[in-house]
C-alpha positions in Angstrom: -0.2 0.5 0.5 1.5 3.7 -1.4 0.8 5.3 1.9 1.8 8.5 1.9 3.7 10.0 5.3 4.0 12.7 7.4 6.8 13.5 10.3 5.7 13.8 14.3 6.7 13.6 17.6 4.6 11.6 19.6 5.0 11.7 23.9 4.6 8.2 24.9 4.7 6.5 28.3 8.0 4.8 29.2 6.7 1.3 29.8 4.6 1.6 25.4 8.2 2.6 24.4 9.8 -0.5 26.0 7.2 -2.7 24.4 7.4 -1.5 21.4 11.1 -1.9 21.0 11.2 -5.4 22.4 8.4 -5.9 20.0 10.8 -4.7 16.7 13.3 -6.7 18.9 11.2 -10.1 18.4 11.3 -9.4 14.8 7.1 -8.7 15.1 6.9 -5.4 13.2 9.6 -3.5 11.2 9.5 -1.0 13.4 8.4 1.5 15.9 6.8 4.0 13.3 4.8 0.6 12.2 4.2 -0.2 15.2 2.6 2.9 15.9 1.6 3.2 12.7 -0.3 -0.3 12.7 -1.8 0.3 16.2 -3.5 3.2 15.3 -5.1 1.4 12.5 -6.3 -1.0 14.8 -8.0 1.8 16.7 -9.4 3.5 14.2 -11.3 0.7 12.6 -12.6 -0.8 16.7 -14.1 3.0 16.7 -15.7 2.1 13.5 -17.1 -0.7 14.7 -18.6 0.6 17.5 -20.3 3.6 15.6 -21.8 1.0 13.4 -22.5 -1.2 16.3 -24.4 2.0 18.2 -26.2 3.1 14.6 -27.0 -0.6 14.4 -28.6 -0.7 17.6 -30.4 2.4 17.1 -32.5 0.9 14.0 -33.7 -2.3 16.3 -35.7 0.5 18.4 -37.0 2.6 16.0 -40.6 1.8 15.1 -40.3 3.5 11.8 -37.2 1.4 10.4 -38.7 -2.4 11.6 -42.3 -1.6 10.0 -39.8 -1.2 7.1 -38.7 -4.5 8.0 -41.1 -6.2 8.4 -43.1 -4.2 5.1 -39.7 -6.0 2.6 -40.2 -9.4 4.5 -43.4 -9.8 3.5 -42.9 -8.9 -0.4 -40.3 -11.7 0.0 -42.3 -14.4 1.9 -43.6 -15.7 -1.2 -40.3 -15.8 -3.7 -37.8 -16.9 -0.4 -40.6 -20.2 -0.2 -40.4 -20.5 -3.4 -36.7 -20.6 -3.4 -36.8 -23.3 -0.3 -38.6 -25.6 -2.4 -36.4 -25.4 -5.5 -33.3 -25.9 -3.1 -35.4 -29.0 -1.2 -35.7 -30.3 -4.4 -32.3 -31.1 -6.1 -33.4 -29.3 -8.9 
């Protein structure tokens, strides 16, 4: 992946820096920079998942969304039944 990089300075607790250096020494990551970038990517992805989960939870309690989902389910019920029958017939 071609990333545009920018130099920055971070202030970290000593134990985190030591743990990062140990990971580099053990060959788990190439460098401190790679380690920090990986950690940031993971954290950003986790935050995005939390936002999606919160939106889905909100939808589960939204009466308008629930009504629409039930309507869609009813509209596809016959087609789903036909698909099951077709699959069971072995055709």
